[in-house]
N, C-alpha and C positions, 0 to 999 in steps of 0.2 A: 433419432436424436433424443438424448436424455431430457426428462422433464425439467423445466427451469425451476430453480430453487426460489422460494419466497424470500423477500428481503430479510425477514426475521431469522430464518434458518441460515441464510448466507452470512448474516452478521454474527450469529453465535458460532458457526463453524470457523469463521475467521478468528474469533477470540480463542477458540480451542487450539487452533493452529499456532497462535502466538505462544500459548502456554506450553504446548508440546515442543516447540522449537527451543524454548528456554530449558525445558526439562531435559532434552537431549544434550544440550550444552553442559548441564550439571551432572551428566552421567547417569541419569535415571533410566533404567531399562524398562521399568513398568510404572504406570500411573493409574490411579483409581478415579472414578467419576467424582468421588468426594474431594479428592485433591484438586481436580480441575475446577470444581465448584468453589473451593476456597480461594482460588486465584482469580476467578471470573465473576464471582457473586451471582452465578446462575445456578439454580437448584439442581442438585445431582440427579433427581428424577428426570428433569427436562433434558439434561445432558445424555442420559442413557436412552431416552426416547428419541432424541435427535440422531444419535449414532446407530441405534437399532433399525432405524428406517432405511439404512443403506447396507445392512448386513450384520453378521455376528463378528464383532471385533474384540470382544473381551470375555472373561469368565468371571462368574460371581465369586467374590472373595479373593480373586487373583488380580483383577484389573486389566488394563490394556497394555499391550506391548507398545512402547512409546514410538519407536521407529516405524513400525507397521501402521499404526494409526495416523501418524504424521503423513505418511505417503498416501494413505487412503483418502484423507481429507483433502490433500492437494489435488488428487484425481477428481474428487467430487467438485471442488471449486475450480477445476481446470487450470490450476496454476503450476503444474509440473513443467519442467524445462526452463529455459532461459528467456528473459524478457528484457528488452532494451527500452530505456526511457530517456526523454530529453528534459533537461532542467533549464528553466528560464530564470536567470538571476545568479550572479556570482558575488553577492554581498554576504553579510554574516549568516543569514539564514540559508542561502543557497550553498555556501561553503560547508555549513554544518551538515546539510542534507547529503551533499556529495561525498563528504568524508565519513559518513556514518556506515558502520558495517551491517546495519539492520537489513538493508535492501539485499545485499549479497546472500544473507542467510536464507532468503526466500527466492533465490534465483533471479533477482532483479539487478540489472546493471545500469548505472547512470552512464549512458553511451555518448552523451554530448551535453555541453553546457553553453548556453547562449546569453549574450549581453547586448544591450543597445548602447551602453556607455563605451565610447571608443577607448577610454583610458583603461578599461578592464579587459578589453579584447587582447588576446595574446598572453595574458597572465596565466599562471598555473594555479589550479585549485586541486589539491591532492596530487594525483598523477595525471591530470588532464589539463589541456590547454583550452582557454575560454575562446569560443567562436563568436563571430559577429552574428547578430540576429538576421542580418541580410542573407546569410548563407544557410538559413534553416531548412529550406525546401530540399536543397541538394544533399545536405548531410542526413536529414531524416530518411530520405529515400535510400541513400547508400547503406545506412545502418538499420534499416527496417524498423523504424520507430513509429509507433502509433499512440504512445502514451506520453503526455507532457505534464511537468510539475511547474506550477507558477509560484516563484519565491521572490517576487519583486514588490515594490511599493504599490499601494492601491491605484495611484494615479497612472501607472504604466502597465497595470495588469491586463487591461483589455487589449492594448496593442500587442503585448506578448502573446496573449491567447489567440488573437487574430492571426498572428504570424505562424503559430504552431498549427492551427486549424488549416491554414492555407497550405501547410506542408504535409497534410494528410493525417494529422493527429486526431483521434476519435475519442480519447479519454483524457480529461483534464483533472488533475489534483490541484486544487486552489488553496494555497497557504496564505494568500493575501486577504485583505479585508474587503475587496471589491466584489460587487455583484456582477457576475460575468454574463454577457449576452452571447449565446452560442446557437448554432443551428440545431434543429430538432434531432439530428442524427449524432450529435456529440454529447457525451455524458460528462457532467461536472460533479466532482465530489469535493466539498469544501471542508477544510479542517480548521477549527478554531478552538485552541486550548481553553480560552475563557468560557466559551459556551459549553464545552464538555464539562468544565468544572462546575458551572451553574447547574447543569443537569444532574451531576453527582450529588451536589449539595441539596438539591430539591428532595431526592429520595432518602438522603441521610437525615435531614432535619424535619421531615414531615411524617 
C-alpha cells in the first residue's frame, strides 16, 4: 500500500489539480511551475519539490505536460474514476451545487438529492428528482454512495448527517454552519467561505 500523504502535501496537490483542470479547459498543453505558483500563491520551488517526490514529470525550461500531470496527480490522490455523492438539501445552495459543472470535471456525480421538506420531494433540481430523506438508506446502497454533502440550514444539519451516516456514508462535506457530531470512523470536512476569506486577509494584511 502506498505511503499516506501528509495533510499539507494532499492540500497542495489538490490545488495543483484545480489549476491543471482549468488550464486544460483553456487549451494549455504545457504549464510551468511558475505559472502554477501564480495561480496558487505557493512557491514554485515548493511545487517542484512536491512533484519531484513522485517522479519526473517535467523538463527544466519546458514545463509540465498539462494532461499527463493532471492524470498523475489524480492517481496520487486516488481520485481517478467516477465517484457518486449524495446531496442533502434542495434549497438555493443545494440547487447551485447540484447544477455546478465543477464536480463532473473531476469525475464526481451528484447521484441523489434528499430533502426532509415534503413540499420539495418530487421536484426537479437540474435533471434529477428530489428524494425523501426517508429513502436515503435504500438509494445510497443502490447507487454505491459513501460521500454526502450537507447543504441544509444549521438547525437540520445534524438530522441530515445522521440519516446519511445511517445509510453508510463515511465522508461528509459540511456546507452548513453547524458543528456536526459524528462517529470516529466518519470524516467531516467543513467549508465556510467567510472563514476562508478571513484566512486570506490575515496573510495579505500582516
